[in-house]
C-alpha positions as CSV (number, residue, x, y, z in Angstrom):
1,M,-17.6,42.8,36.5
2,S,-17.3,42.9,32.7
3,P,-15.8,40.0,30.8
4,S,-12.1,40.2,30.1
5,R,-10.8,40.6,26.6
6,G,-9.6,36.9,26.5
7,D,-13.1,35.6,27.3
8,R,-14.6,37.4,24.4
9,C,-12.1,35.8,21.9
10,D,-13.0,32.3,23.1
11,R,-16.8,32.6,22.6
12,G,-18.1,30.1,20.0
13,V,-15.1,27.8,19.9
14,A,-17.0,24.8,21.3
15,T,-19.7,25.3,18.6
16,M,-17.1,25.3,15.9
17,L,-15.3,22.2,17.3
18,T,-18.7,20.4,17.5
19,V,-19.5,21.3,13.9
20,G,-16.1,20.1,12.8
21,V,-16.4,16.8,14.6
22,L,-19.9,16.2,13.2
23,A,-18.7,16.9,9.7
24,L,-15.8,14.4,10.2
25,L,-18.3,11.8,11.5
26,L,-20.6,12.3,8.5
27,M,-17.7,12.0,6.0
28,T,-16.6,8.8,7.7
29,A,-20.1,7.3,7.6
30,A,-20.5,8.2,3.9
31,T,-17.1,6.6,3.1
32,G,-18.1,3.5,5.1
33,V,-21.4,3.2,3.2
34,G,-19.5,3.5,-0.1
35,V,-17.0,0.8,0.8
36,V,-19.9,-1.5,1.9
37,Q,-21.6,-0.9,-1.4
38,V,-18.5,-1.7,-3.4
39,V,-17.8,-4.9,-1.5
40,A,-21.4,-6.0,-1.8
41,A,-21.4,-5.4,-5.5
42,R,-18.2,-7.3,-5.9
43,H,-19.6,-10.3,-4.1
44,A,-22.8,-10.1,-6.1
45,A,-20.8,-10.1,-9.4
46,G,-18.8,-13.0,-8.2
47,G,-21.9,-15.0,-7.2
48,A,-23.6,-14.3,-10.5
49,A,-20.5,-15.3,-12.5
50,D,-20.1,-18.5,-10.4
51,L,-23.7,-19.5,-10.9
52,G,-23.6,-18.6,-14.6
53,A,-20.5,-20.7,-15.2
54,L,-22.1,-23.6,-13.4
55,A,-25.3,-23.3,-15.4
56,G,-23.2,-23.2,-18.6
57,A,-21.1,-26.1,-17.7
58,S,-24.1,-28.3,-16.8
59,E,-25.8,-27.6,-20.2
60,Q,-25.4,-30.7,-22.4
61,R,-25.4,-29.0,-25.7
62,H,-22.2,-27.0,-26.4
63,A,-24.1,-24.4,-28.5
64,D,-26.5,-23.5,-25.6
65,R,-23.9,-23.2,-22.8
66,C,-23.4,-19.4,-23.0
67,A,-27.1,-18.9,-23.5
68,A,-27.8,-20.8,-20.2
69,A,-25.0,-18.8,-18.5
70,V,-26.4,-15.4,-19.6
71,V,-29.9,-16.3,-18.3
72,V,-28.6,-17.2,-14.9
73,V,-26.3,-14.1,-14.7
74,R,-29.2,-11.8,-15.5
75,A,-31.5,-13.6,-13.1
76,N,-29.0,-12.7,-10.4
77,D,-29.3,-8.9,-11.2
78,A,-25.9,-8.7,-13.0
79,E,-25.0,-8.0,-16.5
80,P,-23.1,-10.6,-18.6
81,V,-19.9,-9.2,-19.9
82,S,-18.5,-12.2,-21.7
83,C,-18.9,-15.9,-22.0
84,R,-16.6,-18.4,-23.6
85,A,-17.2,-22.1,-23.8
86,T,-14.2,-24.2,-24.7
87,G,-14.5,-28.0,-24.6
88,D,-16.3,-28.9,-21.4
89,A,-15.4,-25.6,-19.6
90,V,-17.2,-22.3,-19.4
91,L,-15.7,-19.0,-18.5
92,V,-18.2,-16.3,-17.5
93,T,-17.6,-12.6,-16.6
94,A,-20.4,-10.7,-14.9
95,A,-20.7,-7.0,-13.8
96,V,-22.7,-5.2,-11.2
97,R,-23.1,-1.5,-10.7
98,T,-23.2,0.2,-7.3
99,E,-25.9,2.6,-6.3
100,A,-25.1,6.3,-6.6
101,L,-23.5,7.7,-3.5
102,L,-22.3,11.3,-3.5
103,G,-22.6,11.2,-7.3
104,L,-20.2,8.3,-7.7
105,R,-21.0,4.9,-9.2
106,W,-18.7,1.9,-9.7
107,T,-19.0,-1.1,-12.0
108,L,-17.5,-4.3,-10.4
109,R,-16.6,-7.3,-12.5
110,A,-15.9,-10.9,-11.6
111,S,-15.0,-14.0,-13.6
112,A,-15.7,-17.6,-12.9
113,R,-14.8,-20.9,-14.7
114,A,-16.7,-24.2,-14.4
115,G,-15.9,-27.5,-15.9
116,P,-14.1,-30.7,-15.3
117,V,-11.0,-30.8,-13.1
118,R,-7.8,-31.0,-15.0
C-alpha cells in the first residue's frame, strides 16, 4: 500500500519542531549567561567602590585619600570613574565591563561613600 497524500505532507515536521525547540533553548541559555554576567559585573563594581571608599576614608592625610581609593579600586579589577573627598568622607565611583557575549558589552557603575556617621 502506498502512503496517502496526507502522510507525505507531514514528513519532517518533527525535525523542524525539534530544531525550533533547540534554537529557543539556546537563545534562552545565551540570555541567561548575559544576565548573569551583568549582575556579576554590577556586584564587582559595587564591591570595588565600597572597598575604595573605605580605603580612602581610612587614609589620614586628606590629599592622599583619592589616591588610596584608586589603588584599591584598580586592585579589584575595576576602573575608577571618580573620587571626591569632602571633609572626612570619601565618595568613589567604580566601573566594570562585562565580557563580550553575542557582540555585546556593558559597563556597569557603582558608587559608595565612606566616612563618619552624620
